[in-house]
C-alpha positions, 0 to 999 in steps of 0.5 A: 424059244421065242424071240420074247421068250429071249428078250425076257429071259429073267434072273430071279436073283437080280430081277431083270430081264436079259439077253443072252450074249451068244444070241446077241452076237449073232442077232441079224444087223439093225438095218436087216431086222428093220427091214424084215419087221417092215416087210412082215408087218406091211405084208401081214396087213396087205394080205390081212386087208386084201381078206377083210376087204373081198369080206367089206365090199361084199358086207356093203352090197348086203348092208344099208348105209343105215347100218354104217351109220349106226354103226359109226355111232358105236364107233364114237364110244368104241374109239374113246374106250380103246383110247384107254386101254392103256396101250399108251403105257404099254409104249413105255416098255418098247420105249425104254433102253432096258426092261425089267419083270416088275415094269411089264408085271405093272403095264399087264396089271394097270391094262387089265384093270384099265380095260375092265373098267372100260367095260363096266363103263360101257355098259353104263354109259350105253344108253345115255349114248343111244339118247344123244344119237337118238338110236335106241338100238345103240344101247344094246349094241355098245353092251354088246361090244363091251366085250372087246375091252375084255381081250384087249389086254391080251393084244396090247401086251405081246405087241408091246413085247414083240415090237420092243423085239423087233418080231413082227413075224409073229404078229404078222401070222396072228393077224393074218388068221384074225383077218380071215376069222372077222372076214368069214364071219362078216359075209354069213351073219350078213347073209344070215340077216342080223343087219347090223349086228354084222357089223358088231359080231365080226370085230368081236371073231377078229380080237378074240382070234387075235388075242387067243393066237397071240397068246400061243404063237407068241409065248409071252405070259407074265404075272400081271402086278397090281401094286405100282410102286416105282413106276413114275416113269411108265406113268409119266411117258405113258400119261403124256402120250395118253394126253395126246391120244385123247386129243387124237380121239377128239380130232378124229371122231368129233366129226362123227361126233358133231354130224351124229346129231345133225344127219340121218343114219343114211346120210352118216352112213354115206360120209362115214364109208365115203371118208373110209374109203379115201382113209383106207390107205392111212389109216390102214397101212401107215399105222402098220409102218409106224408100229415099226418106225417107233421101236426102230427110232427108239433103238437108234435115239442116241444118234439124232442123225440116222433118225432124221435120215431114216425119217426122211427116207421112210416118208419120201418112200410112203409118198411115192407109193401113197400120193398116186392113190390118194390122186387116183382116188379123186380121179377114178372116185365115180367108177370106184364106188360103183364097182365096189360099193354099188349103186346105191352108194353113189351119193358118196362119189363127191365126198370121195373126190374131195376127201382124197385131197385131204389125205396126203396132209393126214399121211404126213401128219401121222408120220411125226408122232413115232419119231417124236415119242422115240425120242423121248418128246411125247409132248410134241405129238400132245400138242399137235393133237390138241391143235388137231382137236381145236381147229377140226372141230370149228371146221366140222361145226362149220361145214356140217351146216352144208351136208356131207359136202361141208365136213369133206370140205372141212378136212381139205381146209384144216389138214394143211393148218395142222400139217404146218403146225406139226411140221413146225414141231417135229422137225427141229425135234427130229433133226431135218430142214424144211428143205429136206421135206420137201425133196422128200415129197415134191417129186412124187407129188408132181409125179401123182398129179401129172399122172392124174392129169393123164387120167382125167383127159383119158377118162374124158374120151371114153365111152359110155361103159360100165362102171368095171370096164371104165375102172379097168381101162383107167388103173392101168393108164394110171400106172403107166404113167405113173411110172413114166413120171416117176421116172422123169421127176422122182427116180432117185426116191425110186431107187432108193425103195427098189433097193430097200427092196432087195436088201441094199443100201441107197444113197439118201435122197435128203 
């Protein structure tokens, strides 16, 4: 019997889901379960992304920046529709202390209704989006992409139930196979000469495979309910999270929305893919960790001290691993872009260099909502997102006048202001002091900046060479330099990270 079946075994007389007492007694400790969840979720994400990247960077060489510019325009519409897909209401199942079949069935019914409405609405609105961006082909692309919404309820529902059980092994297996399906579809379509349609069909293959496998592996099926009497708790929590998500959409899609009318497809493609490269960590790996963090924080919400300690530990580890990547990305942007994306993307190099310096702030900004939402304070995330929805569009509206570089500088200037706001709101709720935040961030930051200076100095001394050889020379220098500076500046955090990986308890660095 799967974890979900154990969690959702129902008493028809009482109408509640119950875990058997035997299983409760035998389940591993919370720490071991969370560690296993992190390993499975982050491990499957890493392997899945390696598979996807091998396909993505091949396809980048086969398609043009204009193709990616068109695709970026569709993503404004898709991202908005997916915000309204009901995931925020499914999150209420994860946050709740108890779960009954009626509530779960109501959420499933809500997901089906919302996503069906999104598919119909997108089909109708497609020509208007094409007219806004002055790109007639967008109408056909968006209408085919309506199929994504029809698979969404069958992805979100098992994800929520599996996350509540802190079972990321099942999700990891489904995600890996789905990533392989998308990675295989993309180059086949590109080599067949389908052009921009490659970027439409590959996600369809990924979504359909993921929905099918979550159904087979998760064995989660419950009956959807379309009557929402007594669903006040779902609507209250989910509605607040939805508002936060919509505001998050505004701050993260405003750049393409604003630049899409000002730039041609080629310029927009350069900007969007430069941003994609710098946001790989924060968009692909940090959300995976947040998926584990949300149910973990929710399970310990009665102990605020434990939440504060866990958040500080997670923050220090994430910064230890991410900051050298961001600094290194800024230093080796030229050989990296030319090696991974090809010479036609050379104009994206200065964009990558600038955007890399905004990413540490973006990373910290996105780590707060899982903790504050799990503690029953989704309004904190909504207020932070509202600030971003106001400040970032203003920055983009000013920056767009200076081309893609102006858009990149808008990220660098605005994100520190947003982090100051989100930290001021979130830290008191989590129970963390500013000094503890500094002790988690500053040591790895010092090590990363020192590493960047060494790599930059070595790069200036290298003779002219091919981009791949240059990149291959600089990466080992960066790894060795960072290891040395971590031993100098951030040894306690490094020990804590190694202890977590080995499953041992390490002293808090905060």
